[in-house]
N, C-alpha and C positions, 0 to 999 in steps of 0.2 A: 736061718739068715747068712748071708755072706759075710766075711770078718772084714769089714772096712774099715780102715784108720782116717784115710783124707779122701775126700771127690773132690772133682773140679767142676766149674758151672762156665760157659762159656754164652755170649747171645750173638747171634749173625745174622745177617741180610739187612731190610730194613726194621725201623725202629717201628715202635707198636705202643699203647698203653696198655701196660699192664706186665710189660717187660721185668719193671722193678719188683713187682708183687709175688713173682716166680721166682728172683733172685731170693728175697725176702723168706721164702717159703722155704728153700731150697738152705739158705744157711741154718734159718730156725731150725728145721727138721731134724738138719744132720746132726748140729751141735747139740738139740735136746737129746740124740740116739747116740752121744758119744764120738760123735765123726766129725776131724777137721775137715773145713771147705777152703778151698784158692777158688778166687775169681781170676778167671784168664781175661786179660785187656783185649779187646777190638778181634774179638769173633778168634779164630783161628790163628791170628798173628801172635795170640798170648801163647803159643806152643813152637813158637818160632826160637824164642828165648827164656831162662828162666827167670830172668827181668823183667818181664811181660806179666807179670802175676801176684797178686797179693793176698795174705789170709783174710778171711771175712769171720767176723766174731758178727754175734746178736745186736753189738753197740753198732755195727755197720752199715745194720741197713733198720735202724730204726728210723722211723719217719719218713721212709721211702715208698711205702706203699700208694699214697698217692698223689706220688711222680711221676708223670712221663716219663719218656727215654731209658737211656739203660745206665746204670753208674759204670758198667762195664766196659761200655762203650760198644759200636759195632761197626762191620762194613758189609758191603755188596756186593765188595768185589775178593780177590784175593782168595783165592781159590790153592789150598796149596799145593794139591794133586797138579793144577798147573797155574802156577802167580805169575800174574803180567811182568813182563818184561821192563828194562829197564828204556827210555825215552828213544834210544836207538833205532833206527827202523830196521825193520826185520830181525829183530834180537829175539830168540827164541823163549816159549815160556818155561819156566823151570818147576822142577819137583822137588818141594821142598819137604815132601810126607814122611821119611824116615826121619830128618832133624825133628821136627813134630812128635813122631814116636818116641826118639830119644829124648827129646824133654818131658814127656810125659813123665817117662821112667824116673828121670832126673827130680823131678818134682814128689816122687816117690807118691804120686797117683793111685788109686786103687777103683774107680771111676772115673767116670766124664760125664758131666750132665750137658747136653745140646740144646741150645734154645733156641728154633730160627723156622725159618720155611722152608720149603722142596729143596732149595740149592743147600742149606745149611744141612737140612737132615739128611740129602744124598751124601754131602761129603764125612759125614760123622757113620753112614751105613759103611761108606767104602773103606773106612779107619776100623770099623768093627769086625771088617771081614779079613785086614791086617790083624786083626788080637786085640785090639782096644775094646774093653769093656765102654760100651756107649747107652745112655739112653736118651733118648729123643724126645722132649716136649715143641710141641705144634707151635708156631707161631705166625701170624698174618691176620693184618684188616681186612686182606680179600675173603676170608673164609672160604679158600678154596684148596684146602690142605686133603689129602684123599684119606679115608679112613676113619674123620672125625668129622661129630656135626656141627662142632663149635671151634671155635678159636677165639681167644682173647684180642682184646683190640678191635673185634670187628661190631661188638655192641655201640663201643664209644664212637667209631667213624662214622657209623650210621645213625646216630643222637646227633652229631655234629651236624652231617651233613640234613638233615630233617629239619633242624635247625636252622640252617642259611636258605633252604627251600621257602620254609616259614614269611623267613623276612624278606626272600623275593615275590613271594604272593601280592605284596601291599604294593610293591613299587611299580609291578606289571600290571595288576589291576588299575593303579593310577593313572598311569599313562598308556594303560591299551594295547602292551607289548605281550611281544612274547620271548619269555626268558630260557635259554637254553644254560642249562646246569651239567657242568662232566666235573664226574667223580670218579673215584680210583677204582681198580678190584680187577685190572689186567685182564685177564681174558677169561673172567668170571661176575657175571651180573649180580650178585649176592649186593652189593650195598649198593646198585643201582634199584634194583629192584624194592628192597626194603626201604630204603631212603625214601623213594619216589611213590611206595604205597603210605607210608608215615607223613609222607609232607604234601600229600593230595593232587601229586604229580596227575597231568593229563595224555603224556605219551611218556614211556619209558624207552629209552634203546639199550641194548643189553648184546654181548655177544654172542650170547645162544640162540639168539634170534636175528639174523640180516634183515636188513630194514628198508625199506623203499620210500624214499621221500618224496613221493608222489602221495602214497595212503598218509603220511603225517601230515603233508599238507593238506589234504581233503580234510582231515580229521579239524582240525583247527578251524577252516573255512566254516563246519559243520557247527562247533561251537558259537562261531561268529553269528551264524543265525539266528541262533536260540538264544541270545543276548549274551552269551559269555564272549567278551572281548579282550581277552586277555588269555596266556595259554604256559602252562610249563611244563618245559620237556625236560626231562633227566636223562643224560647219555653215559654210558659208563666208558673209559677211556680205551679202553678194548675194540668196544663195536665197530663193526664194519657194517656197510649197504651190502645189497644184493650183488655178488656178483663181483665186490670188491674187498679190499684189505684192510685191516685195523691201519691208523695213523701212527706213524713212529716220527720219535722226534732226533732220537740217534738210535742206531744199529747197534749190536752186540760187539763189545769192541774189550780186546785185553781184561778180558774177565770180567767184564762188566757185563750186565744184563741188559737188553734192546727197552730204550723209554718209549713208553706209549705218549702220545697226547696229539691235541691239536682236531679232535675228532669235535668237537664243541663249536670250534670257529667253524667248521666248513659245515657244520649240519644249518648253523644260523644262517651263514650267509645263502645258504643254498633256501631256509626257510622263506627267508626276507624277499629275495626273487619270487620264488614260486607263490604267497600268497599277498604280498605287498606291504605286510606288516612289519612294523619297525621290530627288528629281533637283537637281543643284545643276549653274550653269551658270560658263563662265569664260570671260571675255575675253580675248584675248590683245593685240588693240589696236597700237598704236604700239611695244608692245616688239618687233614683227617687224622693223619699221623701223631699229631701232638696234641698235649695238654692232660688235664686230670683224667684217669680210666674211671668209666661209670663203674658204679656198683657192682652189677653183674660182672664186667670184666675181672675186677678186684678178687671177686669171691673165685670165680673161675682160674684164673694165675692162680690162686693162692691153692686150691684143690689141686692143678696139674704141677703145681711146684713141690708139694708135696708129696702123691704120688710116686712120683720122679724117684728123690730120695728111698721110698718105699721098696720102687721096684729094684733099685741098686743094691738094697740091702737083702733082697730077694734072691737076685742074682738074676733078674731078666733083664739082661744085655741085650742088644740088638732090637730093641722095642721103642715103640714109640706111645705115651702116654697119652690116650685118644677120650672125648666126651663122646659117650655114648647112654644119654640119660635114662633113666638119673645116675648113672654110673661112670666110673672113671675106667676103662679097660686098658689091657696093652693090646699091641698091634705091631707085628710084627715091620721093621723099617724095610725091609725089600718087597713089603705088598704095598708101601707109600710111595716110594721114591719112584718121581719119573711119571707118574698120574696127577691128575688134578680133579679136581670135586667142582662141579659143572650145576647150574640152575636147573634140577628137571623141568623140561617142557610140560610136562602132568602134575604138575605138582599142584595142591592145594591152592597154593600162593598165587601162583600165575594164573591160575582158574580161576579164583575169586577174582583178581585185578580184570580181568579180562570181564567180568560180570557187572562188575560197577563201571567199566566204560573206559577202562585205561588202556590207548592202542599201544601197540608193541611195535606198530609199523610193519605189520605183515599183513 
């Protein structure tokens, strides 16, 4: 076991249900092992100055298991290796990485647990190559981090999206409408696929399968012929038509990743034109990120947080704690960053969906 006296923990990227559960598990596991714990605020900004951190004790994390968000705050921009410039036009990005390393040592940290998605883990890996002892914890509702079968937050997002689809069924049937539900997921279709199946969607459009809206319209007409006068279409925010591109609201700028969105409205307008049926779109957006984490996500987050402290104590730095059911295993960050876990088109989930009549627009 490594001789750890104090470790730091931070949360980066978009929020996800279960972040507080990880923090709680990290703090309790560390303190119970005789290790001090320091929470760094607002992602890697917490390493810019020594006053951006606070000591965390078990009483500070009591009661946060069931609460969404993160008590430490988070950011999805602000890469310390290329920090966003001031508002001055043409100002260059700033490299604060050495300042962060210096702060790490001034805070007398022996290890840093980094909780986040691909962007946060990539930054963590870069710091590891510069000598900082890093352990990564995968976080995303999109479930697309390479090297782990499950990410906390995904189950809660799917559960919420499924409930929303259930509610839309009744209004769609009552008014004989087509309802298009846009869900998150970025460039992976995990949420759309699972929520679509769980919610009984008739059509699921996701990034892994470029769609043809003529085929979608044909499926809606087929349903109309045999008496189903309504249809439910679930579309992932990163889905794109054959030969087309994903719909982007804002391009990447000043350290912020590009923002996807708008595909639901485009699909709805086109379906209405092709079929003549009244079509409405609903964008679930950040509702999928908020609220109480599911029991599954609470357990997974707790297991990952506890494992992160165990990895640090064992000196397994430069690693990510990964879910490989039924175990939590170490996966090298260098094998994770820059990759994405997409929905396999030959998976039994996709095959089963097709077998029961779900159309993917192809």
